[in-house]
C-alpha positions as CSV (number, residue, x, y, z in Angstrom):
1,X,-70.2,-162.4,66.9
2,X,-73.7,-163.7,67.4
3,X,-75.2,-160.3,66.6
4,X,-73.1,-160.0,63.4
5,X,-74.0,-163.5,62.3
6,X,-77.7,-163.0,63.0
7,X,-77.8,-159.7,61.2
8,X,-76.0,-161.2,58.2
9,X,-78.3,-164.2,58.1
10,X,-81.4,-162.1,58.3
11,X,-80.2,-159.7,55.6
12,X,-79.5,-162.6,53.3
13,X,-82.8,-164.4,54.0
14,X,-84.8,-161.2,53.4
15,X,-83.3,-160.5,50.0
16,X,-85.4,-161.8,47.2
17,X,-82.3,-162.2,45.0
18,X,-81.0,-164.8,47.4
19,X,-83.9,-167.1,46.5
20,X,-82.8,-167.1,42.9
21,X,-80.0,-169.4,44.1
22,X,-82.7,-171.9,45.1
23,X,-84.0,-171.9,41.5
24,X,-80.5,-172.1,40.1
25,X,-79.3,-175.0,42.3
26,X,-82.6,-176.9,41.9
27,X,-82.3,-176.7,38.1
28,X,-78.6,-177.6,38.1
29,X,-78.9,-180.4,40.6
30,X,-82.0,-181.9,39.0
31,X,-80.3,-182.0,35.6
32,X,-77.2,-183.6,37.1
33,X,-79.3,-186.2,39.0
34,X,-81.3,-187.0,35.8
35,X,-78.0,-187.9,34.2
36,X,-77.9,-190.9,36.5
37,X,-81.3,-192.2,35.5
38,X,-80.2,-194.8,33.1
39,X,-76.8,-195.4,34.7
40,X,-76.8,-198.9,36.4
41,X,-73.4,-198.5,38.0
42,X,-73.7,-195.4,40.0
43,X,-72.7,-196.5,43.5
44,X,-68.9,-195.8,43.2
45,X,-66.8,-193.3,41.4
46,X,-67.7,-193.3,37.7
47,X,-67.6,-190.9,34.8
48,X,-71.1,-189.7,35.7
49,X,-70.0,-189.1,39.3
50,X,-67.0,-187.2,38.2
51,X,-69.0,-185.0,35.9
52,X,-71.5,-184.1,38.7
53,X,-68.7,-183.4,41.1
54,X,-66.9,-181.2,38.6
55,X,-70.0,-179.2,37.9
56,X,-70.4,-178.4,41.5
57,X,-66.6,-177.6,41.7
58,X,-67.0,-175.1,38.9
59,X,-70.1,-173.3,40.2
60,X,-70.0,-173.3,44.0
61,X,-66.6,-171.7,44.5
62,X,-67.3,-168.8,42.1
63,X,-70.6,-167.9,43.7
64,X,-69.2,-168.2,47.2
65,X,-66.2,-166.1,46.5
66,X,-68.4,-163.4,45.1
67,X,-70.9,-163.6,48.0
68,X,-68.2,-163.5,50.6
69,X,-66.2,-160.7,49.1
70,X,-69.3,-158.6,48.5
71,X,-70.3,-159.0,52.2
72,X,-67.3,-156.9,53.3
73,X,-66.6,-154.9,50.1
74,X,-70.2,-153.7,50.0
75,X,-69.9,-152.2,53.5
76,X,-66.5,-150.6,52.6
77,X,-68.0,-149.0,49.6
78,X,-71.2,-147.8,51.2
79,X,-69.4,-146.3,54.2
80,X,-71.0,-148.7,56.8
81,X,-67.5,-149.9,57.7
82,X,-66.7,-146.5,59.0
83,X,-69.7,-146.6,61.3
84,X,-68.7,-150.1,62.6
85,X,-65.2,-148.9,63.3
86,X,-66.6,-146.6,66.0
87,X,-67.9,-149.6,68.0
88,X,-65.7,-151.8,70.2
89,X,-66.0,-154.6,67.7
90,X,-62.8,-156.7,67.2
91,X,-62.1,-157.4,63.5
92,X,-61.7,-161.1,64.2
93,X,-65.2,-161.2,65.7
94,X,-66.6,-159.2,62.8
95,X,-65.1,-161.7,60.2
96,X,-66.2,-164.7,62.2
97,X,-69.8,-163.4,62.5
98,X,-69.9,-162.5,58.8
99,X,-68.7,-166.0,57.8
100,X,-71.2,-167.8,60.2
101,X,-74.2,-165.8,59.0
102,X,-73.3,-166.2,55.3
103,X,-72.6,-169.9,55.7
104,X,-75.8,-170.6,57.5
105,X,-77.8,-168.7,54.9
106,X,-76.1,-170.4,51.9
107,X,-76.4,-173.8,53.6
108,X,-80.2,-173.3,54.1
109,X,-80.6,-172.3,50.4
110,X,-78.5,-175.1,49.1
111,X,-80.1,-177.7,51.3
112,X,-83.6,-176.6,50.2
113,X,-82.5,-176.9,46.5
114,X,-80.8,-180.3,47.2
115,X,-83.9,-181.7,48.8
116,X,-86.2,-180.5,46.0
117,X,-83.8,-182.0,43.4
118,X,-83.8,-185.3,45.3
119,X,-87.6,-185.4,45.4
120,X,-87.8,-184.7,41.7
121,X,-85.2,-187.3,40.9
122,X,-87.0,-190.0,43.0
123,X,-90.3,-189.0,41.4
124,X,-88.8,-189.5,38.0
125,X,-87.6,-193.0,38.9
126,X,-83.9,-192.2,39.5
127,X,-82.4,-194.2,42.3
128,X,-79.4,-192.6,44.0
129,X,-77.2,-194.5,46.5
130,X,-77.3,-193.0,50.0
131,X,-73.5,-193.0,50.3
132,X,-73.2,-191.0,47.1
133,X,-75.8,-188.5,48.1
134,X,-74.2,-187.9,51.5
135,X,-70.7,-187.6,49.9
136,X,-71.9,-185.1,47.4
137,X,-73.8,-183.1,50.0
138,X,-70.9,-183.0,52.4
139,X,-68.5,-182.1,49.5
140,X,-70.8,-179.1,48.6
141,X,-71.1,-177.8,52.2
142,X,-67.3,-177.9,52.6
143,X,-66.9,-176.0,49.3
144,X,-69.3,-173.4,50.6
145,X,-67.4,-173.1,53.9
146,X,-63.9,-172.8,52.4
147,X,-64.7,-170.4,49.6
148,X,-66.9,-168.2,51.7
149,X,-64.0,-167.6,54.1
150,X,-61.7,-167.1,51.1
151,X,-64.2,-164.6,49.7
152,X,-64.3,-162.7,53.1
153,X,-60.5,-162.6,53.0
154,X,-60.7,-161.0,49.5
155,X,-63.3,-158.5,50.7
156,X,-61.0,-157.3,53.5
157,X,-58.3,-156.4,51.1
158,X,-60.4,-154.5,48.5
159,X,-62.4,-151.2,48.7
160,X,-65.1,-151.6,46.2
161,X,-67.4,-154.4,44.9
162,X,-65.9,-154.1,41.4
163,X,-62.5,-154.8,42.8
164,X,-64.0,-157.7,44.8
165,X,-65.6,-159.2,41.7
166,X,-62.3,-158.9,39.7
167,X,-60.2,-160.5,42.4
168,X,-62.8,-163.2,43.1
169,X,-63.0,-164.2,39.5
170,X,-59.2,-164.2,39.2
171,X,-58.9,-166.6,42.2
172,X,-61.6,-168.8,40.9
173,X,-59.9,-169.0,37.5
174,X,-56.6,-169.9,39.2
175,X,-57.9,-172.5,41.6
176,X,-60.5,-174.1,39.4
177,X,-60.0,-173.4,35.7
178,X,-56.2,-173.4,35.1
179,X,-55.0,-175.3,38.1
180,X,-54.2,-178.6,36.2
181,X,-52.5,-176.6,33.4
182,X,-50.4,-174.7,36.0
183,X,-49.4,-177.9,37.8
184,X,-48.2,-179.4,34.5
185,X,-46.3,-176.3,33.6
186,X,-44.6,-176.2,37.0
187,X,-43.8,-179.9,37.2
188,X,-42.3,-180.0,33.8
189,X,-39.3,-177.8,34.9
190,X,-38.5,-179.6,38.2
191,X,-36.3,-182.8,38.5
192,X,-38.2,-186.0,38.5
193,X,-37.5,-187.0,42.2
194,X,-39.2,-183.8,43.3
195,X,-42.4,-184.2,41.3
196,X,-44.4,-186.4,43.7
197,X,-43.7,-184.3,46.9
198,X,-44.2,-181.0,45.0
199,X,-47.4,-182.2,43.6
200,X,-48.7,-183.2,47.0
201,X,-47.6,-180.0,48.5
202,X,-49.3,-177.9,45.8
203,X,-52.5,-179.9,46.1
204,X,-52.7,-178.8,49.8
205,X,-52.6,-175.2,48.8
206,X,-55.9,-175.5,46.8
207,X,-58.9,-176.4,49.0
208,X,-60.9,-177.3,45.9
209,X,-58.4,-179.9,44.9
210,X,-58.2,-181.3,48.5
211,X,-62.0,-181.6,48.6
212,X,-62.0,-183.3,45.2
213,X,-59.4,-185.8,46.4
214,X,-61.5,-186.4,49.5
215,X,-64.7,-186.9,47.5
216,X,-63.0,-189.4,45.2
217,X,-61.4,-191.3,48.0
218,X,-64.7,-191.7,49.8
219,X,-66.3,-193.2,46.7
220,X,-63.4,-195.6,46.2
221,X,-61.9,-194.0,43.1
222,X,-58.4,-193.5,44.4
223,X,-56.8,-195.3,41.4
224,X,-57.6,-192.3,39.1
225,X,-54.9,-190.2,40.7
226,X,-51.9,-192.3,39.8
227,X,-48.7,-193.2,41.6
228,X,-47.7,-189.6,42.5
229,X,-50.6,-189.4,45.0
230,X,-49.9,-192.8,46.6
231,X,-48.5,-191.6,49.9
232,X,-51.1,-188.8,50.2
233,X,-54.0,-191.2,49.4
234,X,-52.6,-193.7,51.9
235,X,-52.8,-191.1,54.7
236,X,-56.3,-190.1,53.6
237,X,-57.6,-193.6,53.7
238,X,-56.0,-194.3,57.0
239,X,-57.2,-191.2,58.9
240,X,-59.7,-189.6,56.6
241,X,-61.9,-187.7,59.1
242,X,-59.0,-186.4,61.3
243,X,-56.9,-185.2,58.3
244,X,-59.9,-183.4,56.6
245,X,-61.0,-181.7,59.9
246,X,-57.4,-180.6,60.7
247,X,-56.9,-179.2,57.2
248,X,-60.2,-177.4,57.2
249,X,-59.5,-175.8,60.6
250,X,-56.0,-174.8,59.7
251,X,-56.9,-173.3,56.3
252,X,-59.9,-171.5,57.7
253,X,-58.0,-170.1,60.6
254,X,-55.2,-168.8,58.3
255,X,-57.7,-167.0,56.1
256,X,-59.6,-165.7,59.1
257,X,-56.5,-164.2,60.7
258,X,-55.4,-162.7,57.4
259,X,-58.8,-161.0,57.0
260,X,-58.9,-159.9,60.7
261,X,-55.4,-158.5,60.6
262,X,-56.0,-156.5,57.4
263,X,-59.3,-155.0,58.8
264,X,-57.4,-154.2,62.0
265,X,-54.9,-152.1,60.0
266,X,-57.7,-150.4,58.2
267,X,-59.4,-149.6,61.5
268,X,-56.3,-147.9,62.8
269,X,-56.0,-145.9,59.6
């Protein structure tokens, strides 16, 4: 796993196209931070905070899904996977190494962009609360981790990069763009007593929604979710770290096992 992760990390760091993400995230984050320049109430969850979090929620999952799916689909398409099948390399180790190398590379690029944006915002006179900065940074790193693994799972089920792109955009559109509309459509046809438990259950299926809830709870904006989320939010506030860690491990392991099992079947074929 260490060799796969090192190879993936080095390959990503040597590609000049990877550093275009540094420019992209620096521009996006700087513009978002400048929004807060004249905002006097920025410590908690406000409209500005929600706007910044939503922008990261729109952009990060899409790029991570594409990067993760291309990491495996590209090797399938180029024939490199056939060569790897000749080595005694377990598929689970292969997927874990891919994820670790990709995650480390993306975290380095994002952290560099985040730091540059913070320096620019401080230089311009924008004062950002430390708690908010840490919450946004943690929120972004978790988005990267979740959707990279989801992208790798997508890559294990497709054969070409075009298929990977199509499926990745479809999943992004489902989880990010039309998720609220889909929830409303589903909840409109179920009896009223089932609305709250069904809403909470469906929320747990979408890692982006779970991380959004966690981000809002950390900044004290739980009231924006309404009564249907009361029980879920009560659990979050009581054991925040344990629940988030358990959810992340379980969701990541499920995707990891799905990807490894599919690759194992392909290896046999």
